[in-house]
C-alpha positions in Angstrom: 13.7 -0.6 17.8 13.4 2.9 16.1 15.2 3.7 12.9 15.4 6.8 10.9 14.3 6.5 7.3 14.8 9.1 4.5 13.4 12.5 5.3 13.3 11.9 9.1 10.5 9.3 8.8 10.3 6.8 11.7 10.6 3.0 11.5 9.8 0.8 14.5 9.9 -2.9 14.7 10.2 -5.1 17.7 12.7 -7.8 16.9 13.0 -11.3 18.1 16.7 -11.6 17.0 17.8 -8.4 18.6 20.5 -7.7 16.0 18.7 -5.2 13.7 18.9 -7.6 10.8 15.2 -8.6 10.9 14.0 -5.0 11.1 16.0 -4.1 8.0 14.8 -7.1 6.1 11.2 -6.3 6.9 11.6 -2.6 5.9 13.2 -3.6 2.6 10.5 -6.2 1.8 7.7 -3.7 2.4 9.5 -1.0 0.4 9.9 -3.5 -2.5 6.3 -4.5 -2.3 5.2 -0.8 -2.4 7.4 -0.3 -5.5 5.7 -3.4 -7.1 2.3 -1.9 -6.3 3.2 1.3 -8.1 4.7 -0.5 -11.0 1.6 -2.6 -11.3 -0.5 0.5 -11.6 1.8 2.1 -14.1 1.7 -1.1 -16.2 -2.1 -1.2 -15.9 -1.8 -4.7 -14.4 -4.5 -5.3 -11.8 -3.5 -9.0 -11.5 0.0 -7.9 -10.4 -1.4 -5.4 -7.9 -3.8 -8.0 -6.4 -1.0 -10.6 -6.1 0.5 -8.3 -3.4 -2.5 -9.0 -1.1 -3.2 -12.0 1.1 -5.9 -14.4 -0.2 -8.2 -13.1 2.6 -7.2 -9.5 2.4 -9.7 -6.7 3.0 -9.7 -3.4 1.1 -11.4 -0.4 2.6 -11.5 2.2 -0.1 -13.1 5.6 0.5 -16.8 6.1 -0.3 -17.2 2.4 -1.0 -18.1 -0.9 0.6 -15.5 -3.2 2.1 -13.9 -5.5 -0.5 -13.0 -9.0 0.7 -10.5 -11.4 -1.0 -7.9 -11.2 -3.7 -10.4 -11.7 -6.6 -12.5 -8.7 -5.4 -9.4 -6.6 -4.9 -8.3 -7.4 -8.5 -11.7 -6.2 -9.8 -11.4 -3.0 -7.8 -7.9 -2.2 -9.0 -8.9 -3.2 -12.6 -11.8 -0.7 -12.5 -9.6 2.0 -11.0 -7.1 1.5 -13.8 -9.9 1.6 -16.4 -11.1 4.9 -14.8 -7.6 6.4 -15.3 -5.4 5.6 -12.2 -1.9 5.6 -13.7 0.5 5.6 -10.7 0.8 5.7 -7.0 3.7 7.2 -5.1 3.7 5.6 -1.6 5.8 7.1 1.2 6.2 5.1 4.4 6.1 7.3 7.4 6.1 4.6 10.1 6.4 0.8 10.4 5.6 -0.9 13.7 4.8 -4.4 14.8 6.3 -7.8 15.6 6.1 -11.4 14.6 4.2 -11.9 11.4 2.2 -8.6 11.5 3.4 -5.1 10.6 1.4 -1.8 10.6 2.4 0.8 8.0 1.3 4.4 8.1 2.1 6.5 5.1 1.2 9.2 2.5 0.3 8.6 -1.1 0.0 10.6 -4.3 -2.3 9.0 -6.9 -1.9 10.1 -10.5 -5.2 9.8 -12.4 -5.8 10.6 -16.0 -9.4 9.9 -17.0 -9.9 9.6 -20.8 -10.9 12.9 -22.4 -10.2 14.9 -19.2 -7.2 16.7 -17.7 -5.0 14.7 -15.3 -5.8 14.8 -11.5 -3.5 14.3 -8.6 -4.9 13.0 -5.3 -2.9 13.2 -2.1 -3.8 11.4 1.1 -2.8 9.0 3.8 -3.1 5.3 4.4 -2.7 2.5 6.9 -1.8 -1.0 5.8 -1.6 -4.1 8.0 1.0 -6.4 6.4 1.0 -10.1 7.1 4.0 -12.4 6.6 3.0 -15.4 4.5 4.9 -18.4 3.0 5.5 -16.2 -0.1 6.6 -13.1 1.9 5.0 -9.9 3.2 1.5 -9.2 1.8 -1.0 -6.5 2.3 -3.7 -7.9 4.6 -5.8 -4.8 5.4 -5.6 -1.7 3.3 -7.4 1.6 4.0 -6.8 5.1 2.7 -8.4 8.5 2.4 -7.8 11.7 0.6 -6.4 15.0 2.0 -8.2 16.8 -0.9 -11.5 18.7 -0.4 -14.6 16.9 -1.8 -15.3 17.8 -5.4 -18.4 19.9 -6.0 
């Protein structure tokens, strides 16, 4: 199934029900989780951000080692918040998958304001593998990288 999202973005999801209802529910759930992610960063709440991940999630941040598990992910986002990450705008470009696994491709804008420095805006792209759990859709694998040139 292919659906148009705002701005001409594509949404694909193979449904088992065949009625369009499941695909719409999945899209809304992931959209809601992405909004909670951004809200957690705005609130400076690494616990809330980490709660959006599965217990055995893996975070693959740029220029860093792989981070395994919710506790490590909470530490990562806590450190990012302390370094000045204030917000993330996540724009889903494509969703695809079936069953309990969905792949999301999107663009992000990170708003960073380190203490004593002028604000920075980082733009890039990401891929998230979402897993359906007993408590809903959770980020299971998360990787992103910047579109910005390296700082000198």
